[in-house]
DRENDO-1510 file (C-alpha; in Angstrom, 1 decimal, always signed):
<recs>
REC; n; res; u; v; w
REC; 1; MET; +39.5; +7.4; -81.1 .
REC; 2; VAL; +38.0; +10.5; -79.8 .
REC; 3; ARG; +36.9; +8.7; -76.6 .
REC; 4; ARG; +40.3; +7.2; -76.1 .
REC; 5; LEU; +42.0; +10.6; -76.5 .
REC; 6; ALA; +39.6; +12.0; -73.9 .
REC; 7; ARG; +40.2; +9.2; -71.4 .
REC; 8; GLU; +43.9; +9.2; -71.8 .
REC; 9; ASN; +44.2; +13.0; -71.6 .
REC; 10; PRO; +41.5; +14.3; -69.1 .
REC; 11; ALA; +42.9; +17.9; -69.1 .
REC; 12; ARG; +42.3; +18.4; -72.8 .
REC; 13; GLY; +39.2; +20.0; -74.3 .
REC; 14; TYR; +37.4; +19.0; -77.4 .
REC; 15; ARG; +39.2; +21.6; -79.6 .
REC; 16; ARG; +42.7; +20.1; -78.5 .
REC; 17; ILE; +41.5; +16.6; -79.2 .
REC; 18; HIS; +40.2; +17.9; -82.6 .
REC; 19; GLY; +43.7; +19.1; -83.2 .
REC; 20; GLU; +45.2; +15.8; -82.3 .
REC; 21; MET; +42.8; +14.0; -84.7 .
REC; 22; ALA; +43.7; +16.5; -87.6 .
REC; 23; GLY; +47.4; +15.6; -86.8 .
REC; 24; LEU; +46.6; +11.9; -87.4 .
REC; 25; GLY; +45.1; +12.8; -90.6 .
REC; 26; VAL; +41.3; +12.3; -89.5 .
REC; 27; ASN; +39.1; +14.9; -91.1 .
REC; 28; ILE; +36.5; +15.6; -88.4 .
REC; 29; ALA; +34.9; +18.8; -87.3 .
REC; 30; ALA; +35.4; +20.2; -83.8 .
REC; 31; SER; +31.6; +20.3; -83.3 .
REC; 32; THR; +31.6; +16.6; -84.1 .
REC; 33; VAL; +34.3; +15.9; -81.5 .
REC; 34; ARG; +32.2; +17.9; -78.9 .
REC; 35; GLU; +29.0; +15.9; -79.6 .
REC; 36; ILE; +30.8; +12.5; -79.5 .
REC; 37; LEU; +32.2; +13.4; -76.1 .
REC; 38; ARG; +28.8; +14.7; -74.9 .
REC; 39; ALA; +27.1; +11.5; -76.0 .
REC; 40; SER; +29.7; +9.5; -74.1 .
REC; 41; GLY; +29.0; +11.4; -70.9 .
REC; 42; ILE; +32.5; +13.0; -70.8 .
REC; 43; PRO; +32.2; +16.6; -69.6 .
REC; 44; PRO; +33.9; +19.6; -71.5 .
REC; 45; GLY; +37.5; +20.3; -70.9 .
REC; 46; ARG; +36.9; +23.3; -68.8 .
REC; 47; ARG; +35.5; +20.9; -66.1 .
REC; 48; ARG; +38.3; +18.2; -66.6 .
REC; 49; THR; +41.3; +20.5; -66.2 .
REC; 50; GLY; +42.3; +18.8; -62.9 .
REC; 51; PRO; +43.3; +15.2; -62.4 .
REC; 52; THR; +40.8; +12.6; -60.9 .
REC; 53; TRP; +41.3; +11.6; -57.3 .
REC; 54; SER; +43.0; +8.4; -58.3 .
REC; 55; GLN; +45.3; +10.1; -60.7 .
REC; 56; PHE; +46.3; +12.5; -58.0 .
REC; 57; LEU; +47.1; +9.9; -55.5 .
REC; 58; ARG; +49.4; +8.0; -58.0 .
REC; 59; SER; +51.2; +11.1; -59.1 .
REC; 60; GLN; +51.7; +12.2; -55.5 .
REC; 61; ALA; +52.3; +8.9; -53.9 .
REC; 62; GLU; +55.7; +9.6; -52.5 .
REC; 63; ALA; +54.3; +12.5; -50.5 .
REC; 64; ILE; +51.1; +10.7; -49.2 .
REC; 65; LEU; +50.4; +8.7; -46.0 .
REC; 66; ALA; +47.0; +7.3; -45.1 .
REC; 67; CYS; +45.7; +6.2; -41.7 .
REC; 68; ASP; +42.5; +4.4; -40.5 .
REC; 69; PHE; +40.9; +3.1; -37.3 .
REC; 70; PHE; +39.3; -0.2; -37.4 .
REC; 71; ALA; +37.5; -2.1; -34.6 .
REC; 72; VAL; +38.1; -5.6; -33.4 .
REC; 73; ASP; +35.5; -7.3; -31.2 .
REC; 74; LEU; +37.0; -9.3; -28.2 .
REC; 75; PRO; +35.4; -12.4; -26.5 .
REC; 76; ASP; +34.5; -10.5; -23.3 .
REC; 77; GLY; +32.2; -8.0; -25.3 .
REC; 78; THR; +34.6; -5.1; -25.4 .
REC; 79; ARG; +36.0; -3.6; -28.6 .
REC; 80; ALA; +39.5; -2.8; -29.4 .
REC; 81; TYR; +40.7; -0.1; -31.9 .
REC; 82; VAL; +43.6; -0.4; -34.1 .
REC; 83; LEU; +45.2; +2.6; -35.8 .
REC; 84; ALA; +47.4; +1.8; -38.8 .
REC; 85; VAL; +49.3; +4.0; -41.3 .
REC; 86; ILE; +50.4; +3.1; -44.6 .
REC; 87; GLU; +52.8; +4.7; -47.0 .
REC; 88; HIS; +51.2; +5.0; -50.6 .
REC; 89; ALA; +54.5; +4.8; -52.5 .
REC; 90; THR; +56.2; +1.9; -50.6 .
REC; 91; ARG; +53.1; +0.2; -49.3 .
REC; 92; ARG; +54.9; +0.0; -45.8 .
REC; 93; ILE; +52.4; -0.4; -42.9 .
REC; 94; ARG; +52.8; +0.8; -39.4 .
REC; 95; ILE; +50.5; -0.3; -36.8 .
REC; 96; LEU; +50.8; +2.6; -34.3 .
REC; 97; ARG; +48.3; +1.9; -31.5 .
REC; 98; VAL; +45.9; -0.8; -30.2 .
REC; 99; THR; +43.5; +0.7; -27.6 .
REC; 100; LEU; +40.1; +0.2; -25.9 .
REC; 101; HIS; +39.7; +4.0; -25.7 .
REC; 102; PRO; +40.6; +5.9; -28.9 .
REC; 103; THR; +40.6; +9.5; -27.4 .
REC; 104; GLY; +41.7; +12.4; -29.5 .
REC; 105; GLN; +44.6; +13.4; -27.2 .
REC; 106; ARG; +46.1; +10.0; -27.3 .
REC; 107; THR; +45.8; +9.7; -31.0 .
REC; 108; ALA; +47.4; +13.1; -31.4 .
REC; 109; GLN; +50.4; +11.7; -29.5 .
REC; 110; GLN; +50.7; +8.8; -32.0 .
REC; 111; ALA; +50.9; +11.3; -34.8 .
REC; 112; ARG; +53.8; +12.9; -33.0 .
REC; 113; ASN; +55.4; +9.5; -32.6 .
REC; 114; LEU; +54.9; +8.8; -36.3 .
REC; 115; VAL; +56.7; +12.0; -37.3 .
REC; 116; MET; +59.6; +10.9; -35.0 .
REC; 117; ASP; +59.7; +7.5; -36.7 .
REC; 118; LEU; +59.7; +8.8; -40.2 .
REC; 119; GLY; +62.8; +10.8; -39.3 .
REC; 120; GLU; +64.3; +12.5; -42.5 .
REC; 121; GLN; +61.5; +10.9; -44.6 .
REC; 122; ALA; +59.0; +13.3; -42.9 .
REC; 123; ASP; +60.3; +16.2; -45.1 .
REC; 124; ARG; +58.9; +14.5; -48.2 .
REC; 125; VAL; +55.5; +13.7; -46.7 .
REC; 126; LYS; +53.1; +16.3; -47.4 .
REC; 127; LEU; +49.6; +14.8; -47.0 .
REC; 128; MET; +47.8; +12.5; -44.6 .
REC; 129; ILE; +44.5; +10.9; -45.7 .
REC; 130; ARG; +42.3; +10.0; -42.7 .
REC; 131; ASP; +38.7; +9.4; -41.8 .
REC; 132; ARG; +36.6; +11.5; -39.5 .
REC; 133; GLY; +37.5; +9.6; -36.4 .
REC; 134; PRO; +39.7; +11.0; -33.4 .
REC; 135; ASP; +41.9; +14.0; -34.0 .
REC; 136; PHE; +45.1; +12.9; -35.9 .
REC; 137; THR; +46.1; +16.5; -36.8 .
REC; 138; ALA; +48.2; +17.7; -33.9 .
REC; 139; GLY; +51.9; +16.8; -34.5 .
REC; 140; LEU; +51.4; +16.5; -38.2 .
REC; 141; ALA; +50.9; +20.2; -38.8 .
REC; 142; ASP; +54.1; +21.0; -37.0 .
REC; 143; ALA; +55.9; +18.8; -39.5 .
REC; 144; GLY; +54.3; +20.4; -42.5 .
REC; 145; ILE; +51.9; +17.6; -43.3 .
REC; 146; GLN; +48.4; +18.6; -44.2 .
REC; 147; THR; +45.4; +16.3; -43.5 .
REC; 148; ALA; +42.8; +15.5; -46.0 .
REC; 149; LEU; +39.4; +14.2; -44.4 .
REC; 150; ARG; +37.7; +11.3; -46.2 .
REC; 151; ASN; +34.1; +12.2; -47.2 .
REC; 152; VAL; +31.3; +10.2; -45.4 .
REC; 153; GLN; +30.7; +6.8; -46.9 .
REC; 154; THR; +33.3; +7.2; -49.6 .
REC; 155; PRO; +35.9; +4.4; -48.9 .
REC; 156; ARG; +37.4; +4.8; -52.3 .
REC; 157; MET; +39.0; +8.0; -51.1 .
REC; 158; ASN; +41.2; +5.9; -48.7 .
REC; 159; ALA; +41.2; +2.8; -50.9 .
REC; 160; ILE; +44.7; +1.6; -50.2 .
REC; 161; THR; +44.1; +1.6; -46.4 .
REC; 162; GLU; +40.7; +0.1; -46.8 .
REC; 163; ARG; +42.2; -2.6; -48.9 .
REC; 164; TRP; +44.9; -3.3; -46.4 .
REC; 165; THR; +42.3; -3.5; -43.5 .
REC; 166; GLY; +40.1; -5.9; -45.4 .
REC; 167; ARG; +43.1; -8.2; -46.1 .
REC; 168; CYS; +44.1; -8.1; -42.6 .
REC; 169; ARG; +40.7; -9.1; -41.5 .
REC; 170; ARG; +40.5; -12.0; -44.1 .
REC; 171; GLU; +44.0; -13.2; -43.6 .
REC; 172; LEU; +44.3; -12.8; -39.8 .
REC; 173; LEU; +41.5; -11.4; -37.6 .
REC; 174; ASP; +38.6; -13.5; -39.0 .
REC; 175; ARG; +40.6; -16.6; -38.4 .
REC; 176; THR; +41.8; -16.0; -34.8 .
REC; 177; LEU; +40.2; -16.0; -31.5 .
REC; 178; ILE; +41.7; -13.0; -29.9 .
REC; 179; ARG; +41.9; -13.4; -26.2 .
REC; 180; ASN; +42.7; -9.7; -25.2 .
REC; 181; PRO; +44.3; -6.5; -26.3 .
REC; 182; ALA; +47.8; -7.9; -25.6 .
REC; 183; HIS; +47.2; -10.9; -27.7 .
REC; 184; LEU; +45.9; -8.6; -30.5 .
REC; 185; ARG; +48.9; -6.4; -30.3 .
REC; 186; ARG; +51.3; -9.4; -30.6 .
REC; 187; ILE; +49.7; -11.0; -33.7 .
REC; 188; LEU; +49.3; -7.6; -35.5 .
REC; 189; ARG; +53.0; -6.9; -34.9 .
REC; 190; ASP; +53.8; -10.3; -36.4 .
REC; 191; TYR; +51.4; -9.5; -39.4 .
REC; 192; GLU; +53.1; -6.2; -39.8 .
REC; 193; ALA; +56.4; -7.8; -40.1 .
REC; 194; HIS; +55.1; -10.3; -42.7 .
REC; 195; HIS; +53.5; -7.5; -44.8 .
REC; 196; ASN; +56.5; -5.3; -44.7 .
REC; 197; GLN; +59.3; -7.9; -45.3 .
REC; 198; HIS; +57.7; -10.8; -47.2 .
REC; 199; ARG; +54.3; -10.2; -48.7 .
REC; 200; PRO; +54.6; -9.6; -52.5 .
REC; 201; HIS; +52.6; -6.5; -53.8 .
REC; 202; ARG; +51.6; -6.0; -57.3 .
REC; 203; SER; +52.2; -2.2; -57.2 .
REC; 204; LEU; +55.9; -3.1; -56.3 .
REC; 205; HIS; +56.2; -5.7; -59.1 .
REC; 206; SER; +55.8; -8.5; -56.5 .
REC; 207; ALA; +58.6; -7.1; -54.1 .
REC; 208; ALA; +57.8; -6.5; -50.4 .
REC; 209; PRO; +57.9; -2.9; -49.1 .
REC; 210; LEU; +61.1; -3.5; -47.1 .
REC; 211; LYS; +62.7; -6.3; -49.1 .
REC; 212; PRO; +63.7; -5.9; -52.8 .
REC; 213; LEU; +63.4; -8.9; -55.1 .
REC; 214; PRO; +66.4; -11.2; -55.1 .
REC; 215; GLU; +68.6; -12.1; -58.1 .
REC; 216; PRO; +67.1; -14.8; -60.3 .
REC; 217; ALA; +67.7; -18.2; -58.6 .
REC; 218; ASP; +68.0; -21.8; -59.9 .
REC; 219; LEU; +65.4; -23.8; -58.0 .
REC; 220; ALA; +67.2; -26.9; -59.0 .
REC; 221; ARG; +70.2; -26.0; -56.8 .
REC; 222; HIS; +68.1; -24.9; -53.8 .
REC; 223; ARG; +65.4; -26.2; -51.5 .
REC; 224; VAL; +62.3; -24.2; -50.6 .
REC; 225; ARG; +61.8; -24.0; -46.9 .
REC; 226; ARG; +58.3; -23.1; -45.5 .
REC; 227; GLN; +58.2; -20.8; -42.4 .
REC; 228; ALA; +54.9; -20.4; -40.6 .
REC; 229; ARG; +54.0; -17.0; -39.3 .
REC; 230; VAL; +51.2; -15.5; -37.0 .
REC; 231; SER; +50.5; -18.7; -35.1 .
REC; 232; GLY; +50.6; -20.9; -38.3 .
REC; 233; LEU; +47.9; -18.8; -40.2 .
REC; 234; ILE; +50.4; -17.6; -42.9 .
REC; 235; ASN; +53.2; -19.4; -44.7 .
REC; 236; GLU; +56.3; -17.7; -45.9 .
REC; 237; TYR; +58.8; -19.4; -48.3 .
REC; 238; HIS; +62.6; -19.1; -48.3 .
REC; 239; LEU; +65.4; -20.6; -50.5 .
REC; 240; VAL; +67.9; -22.9; -48.7 .
REC; 241; ALA; +71.1; -23.9; -50.3 .
</recs>
């Protein structure tokens, strides 16, 4: 029980946990609580006053965006770079740019375009998580959005974006022979629409970012129609009366 209380209440020190135990009718000394926590590798409360990174992300999801550059190799030996931004709360993805030359100046312009695209929503966004690639700061600071740089070799600091990038590779890029940057842009736009308007997300209780769940339906009174997307790589299913 001591370990459980410490895990569920990371801001509480051993004396507060001792008080909770006393309130439950458990007769245990405060020093014993401290030794149990120490033996379990749980630091004292003074060092556990702040939330963990994952707890911070969950509690502040409405105010957080995250972005990432990832590379796509083309048949002619060149490499294209994709800039994508995801909203932590809604899981909506925005593919901002596909380019062969990811310069800081052009990336900064995409940041300004993103702020314009967010419109009134930009007022609630306070933090952008990004890696240490081309500059993505200009334009965000003017809108009051701070940037948090991901530490080197710590993908968990930007886990939601990294997870989306991996899924995009597995479901699309690794299964497609991409002819040129224009082809890459087209299939990514199609995949973006699928992600935002159809793909179920566990964090959204199986809804899509831009499409809430429908009312319960009687499948006996409907037919299920399959629609192929992204050159037939992905199937979507819809009810037809």
